[in-house]
N, C-alpha and C positions, 0 to 999 in steps of 0.2 A: 709483241704478238709472236706466238710460237710458230714453228714450221707446220705443226698440225692445224693450227687455226688458219694459216695462210692456205694450206692445202684444201681445207674445207670451203674457204671462200672461192677457190678456183674450181671446185668440183661441180661441173656441169658439162653437158654435151654441146652447149652453144658457145663457140669461141668468142662471140661478141659479148656475151654476158660476163665472161671472165675479165675481159678488158674493161668493161663498164664498171665492174665491181672494184677493180684496182684503181680506176680513175676516181670513183666515188670515195673510196677509202682515203685516197690522197686529198681530195677536196675537204673531207671532214677533218682530217688531222691538221691540214694547213689552215683551215678556217678557225679551228679552235685555237691554234697557235696565234694566228693573227688577232683574234678577238682578245686573247689574254694580253698580248702586247698593247692593244688599244686601251683595254680597261685598266691595266695595272703597269703602265710603262715606268712609272716612278719607282714603285717597290721592286719590280723585276729588274729594272736598271741597276738599282743599288745592290741587289742580291747577285746579279750576274756580272756586275762591274762594267756595264755598257751604258753609254749615254741614253737617257730616257727619250730624248728627241729622236735618236736613231731608232729605238724600239717603236716609237709612235709611228714613224714613217714606214718602218717595216710592217707594222700592224696593218696600216692602210693597204700597202701593196699586197700583203698576204691575204687579206680579206677579199680584195678584188680578184686576185688570182684564184683563190679557192672557189669563188662564185663562177668564174669562167670554166674552171675544170669541172665543177659540178654540173654546169649546163652541158658540157661535152659528154659527161657520164650519163646524162639523162636521155641522150639520143639513142635510138634503137641500134643504130650502126654508126658509131663515131667515125668520122672521116679520117683517113690516114694522115693527111698533112697537119691538122690540128693536134692529133695524138703525138706525132713526131715532135711538134713544137713543145708540147708538155714535157716529153721525155728529155729533150735538149735543155729546156729551162730548168728542169730538176737537176740534171747533171751540172749545168752551169752554177746553180745555187750551191750545190755540194762543193764544187771546186772553189768558188769564191769564198765560201765560209771558211774553208781550210786556209786559203791564202790570207784572208783577213785576220785569221787567228795568228798566223805567222808573221804578218807584216805590220798591221796597224791597230788591231784590237789589243787591249791590255786587261782582259777580264779577270775576275776572281777565279779560283779553282773551279767553283760551281759553273761559272760562265764558260770556262774552257771545256769542261766536260759536256755541258749542254750544247755548245757549238759543234763539237765532234759528233755527239749523238744525233743531233738533228741533221747534220750533213750525211751521216750514214743512213738515216731513215729516208731522207729524200733521194739519195742515190739508190736505195733499195726499191723505192717506188718506181724510179726510172727503169731499173732492171726488170721488175715485174711487168711493167707496162710494155716494155720492149719485147719481152718474151711472149706476152699475150698478143701483141700486135703481129709478131712473126707467126705465131701459131694460127691466128686468124687468117693471115695471108696464105700460109701453106695449105690450109684447108680449102680456101676458095680457088686455088690454082688448079 
């Protein structure tokens, strides 16, 4: 997604809408990723060089997490504490992905690239959500 596309997502006078849009985008991307891991853990595992059982477990986790983030995004005014939990979970996911890549995963080249890209994407969601939350709080003060 380009900077222009991200800017168009954020273009609104309602700070709650911006936050909800970034939460919803996170939910959709995470959900698609989780469903892909669930539906094709074997082939994806071979392609990425990651155990298919690990991908299956991650798929379940990601699908549930995406549903929870989607429910949060559906609220007219998402509460601060759950939004912070999403931000922190996203940052933790990005960090653990990089640590796993360095310490215990032995992926293919495609798997290594995928791990870094998804970590950057998730960290990007965290930053966008944090900025949106801050903007919302600044306006309401």
